[in-house]
N, C-alpha and C positions, 0 to 999 in steps of 0.2 A: 262081412255081413251082406253083402249086396248080390244080387242076382243079376245086373248088366252091369255094362262101362263107363266110369265115372267119360264128360267128355269134353276132348278140347276143342274149343269154340274159334277161331280164328276172324276176324273183322277185317277183312281184308280193303286197302286202301285206294282209290283210283289212279287207273294208270296203267304199265307193260302189266302182266299176268306171272305172277314167282311162280318160278318152275314152280316150286316145292310141291304145287299145289296138281300137277297135270296129270297125277293119278286119279284124283278122285272125281267122280263121275256126275256133271252138270246136271240137274231137274232143276224140273219147271215145275208151276202149281202145285209146290208145297207151301205147309204155314211154317213158320218158324218151330215148333213144336215137338213138329212132328218129321223137321231133319233130324233132332234132337232122339227125335225116337230110334228112325235107323240109324245113327251115329253108335245108342247106347245099344242096340242090336247088331251090331259090329261091321256097319259101315261105312264110308266114308262117301259125304259128298258136299256138292259148294252150291250155291245159288246167287244167280245176277241178280240188280236192282227187280227189275220189274219183273220176276218172274216171279216173285217171292208171292206167296194169295194171301193173305192174310190182314189186309186194308191196316188193321191198329199196331200190326207188328211194321210193315213197311213205314207209318209213320214214328215209331221207334228206334228202326234205324236209320232214319232221316232218308230211306228213299223216297216218299214224296208223302204230300201231308191229308191231315186225317179227314176221313169225307166227312159233309158236313151233319152225316146223317147219326156219326156216331159221336160228331163235336159237338153238339145237341145234349145230346146223353139223351135221345129221341133211339137212337137202337139200343141200347142198351133198360129199355122199358118195350119194346116187341119180343127183349130175346126173356122178358120174363127173370130179366137182374138184380135190375131195383122196379122203385113203381113212382116215383119221383122225377122227371127229364134231368133237375139239377141236381140230385144225386149222381148222377151221370154225367152232366157234364163237369163234373166238379174234380171224379175219380178221373177224366183227361187232362182236367189242367193240372194234374196235380205231379202225370206221368214225368218220370225222368227221360229223354229223347234228346239220342246223338243228332248232331248240327246239321241239318240236310245238303244233303250231296256228300259229303263225310268218307263218303263208304265207296266205295266200286263191285262189294260182296260180300258171301258171309260163305265157311268152308265150318265143317266137321268133319269129328272123325271122334272113332276111343281113344280116350288117352293115351294106351299104352302104344298108338300108332300113328301118334304127333312126332311129322316129322320136324316139325320147333317148337317151343315153346307157345305156347300159344296163350291167346288175350284172356280168353279166358276157360276158366273149368264147371262143367255145371253138370248137377249130380243127381241122380234122382230114386232113390229107395227107400224103405219102410226110414221110419225118425231115429230109430235107437240105431242104426249106423251113421249115419248124419250128423247127429249129438258130438258124435266123437268127433265128428268133423269139425262141427266147430268150437267144439274144446279145444283140437289143436291149433286153432286159428284161432281161442284168446289165451293159450297159453302164448304163441307165439306176438299175443300183443302185450304181453306182458300185465291180464288179471282184465284190463277194464271188458267194460261188460259189451255184449255184445247185443246188436240188433236187428229186426225184421223192419225193411220198410218193401207194405205193400197197398192192397187197393184192391186183391185179392181177383185182379185181373190184369191178364197181360205178365203172369208166372214162370213165364218162361225165356220172354224174350226180357222183359226190364226186371220185373224185380230178379231174375237171376242170369240176367248178360250184362244190361246195359243200365244197371245199377254198380254191379259190381266190378266194370270197365270205367265207367266214367266216374267213381270214388275210391279206387283201387281198392276194394273190402268185401270180406264176405258179406253174401246176405239171404237170409235164408226166408221162404212161402213154404204158405201150406198148399199153393196150386190155385188154379180158376176153371171160372165154367169152358171155358174152351180147347188147353191144352186136357181140361181131363175129359172130353166128348171129342177131338182131333183125333185121340190119342192112344196109347194102351196103358198107360198110367193108370192105375189102379185106384181100387178108396182104401189102399191099406199102405200107398205112396204119400209121397210128398220131394220136393223140390228144395236144392241151395246150391250159389254158385260164389266162387272166388276170382279173385282177377289172377293168372297166370302166376306174376310176378313172387305171388305169395307159395310159390307151390313149395319149392322146394324146403320151405321153413315147418310149411304143414306137414308132410311127409314126416321132416326128421321130429315132430313136437305127437307125429301119429307112432310112427314106432316107438317111441318113448311108456308113452299113454299104456301099449299095447304088453310091454312087458309089468305091467301086473295092472292097472285099473280099469282096461278090459274082459281079461279074465277075471277078475273077482268080482265084478258089477254082474257077468251074465250066467259065474255059478249061484248066486242066490244067496249067501251062504247066510246074509240075515232077516230071512222070507224061510228056509229050510228048516232054521234054529224055532223061531218064534212057531213054528208047525208043531214043529220036536215036539217044547215045552206044552203046546195046546194038547197034543195028546196021551202028555204024563198026567195032565191036571184032570 
């Protein structure tokens, strides 16, 4: 049910470049959400720390400190996202971030073109297909409830990438002001991410769900039966 590709995300360590990513186009002046947009439409791209345009995403990946205007919450007031700077400050204070200087760059590509197992898989699309991914992950977890962690801010960088990587779990989000303003994510789409280490288990669980549950749910037999009963009364 997805119209675009799941994206493989590689959090590149500092040091010598990995030749597996030599064929990835090097880009500058992009936000992280825009990198994902290009990858979900079939491109393989990479970016260096100093070339990432979004200051909030740069802080999330440990590339550079969060600017004071954002850290104080005043920037979010300026965007009209919050009315009180203290609210914005609390939102940023609660962000999960990677250690400063821990990465040497980021590479993204369609999952089908990944040269090796990605650190994180990010999926953008309608809620119904993403629901099956979450259910597959729940099966892998033995039925333990899944939880979404979000500040409705930094949905792609923090919610769908940093949290899944740092906590090695699936996380889902409704999106945010930034990614919806800067990319082609539309009003009927949302996002989730999960650690690449769980990919095989999730795929196996999806295949099992597809044997019966997916087709039966999408057929809406119970709904159509009710409609038929109403027509007969």
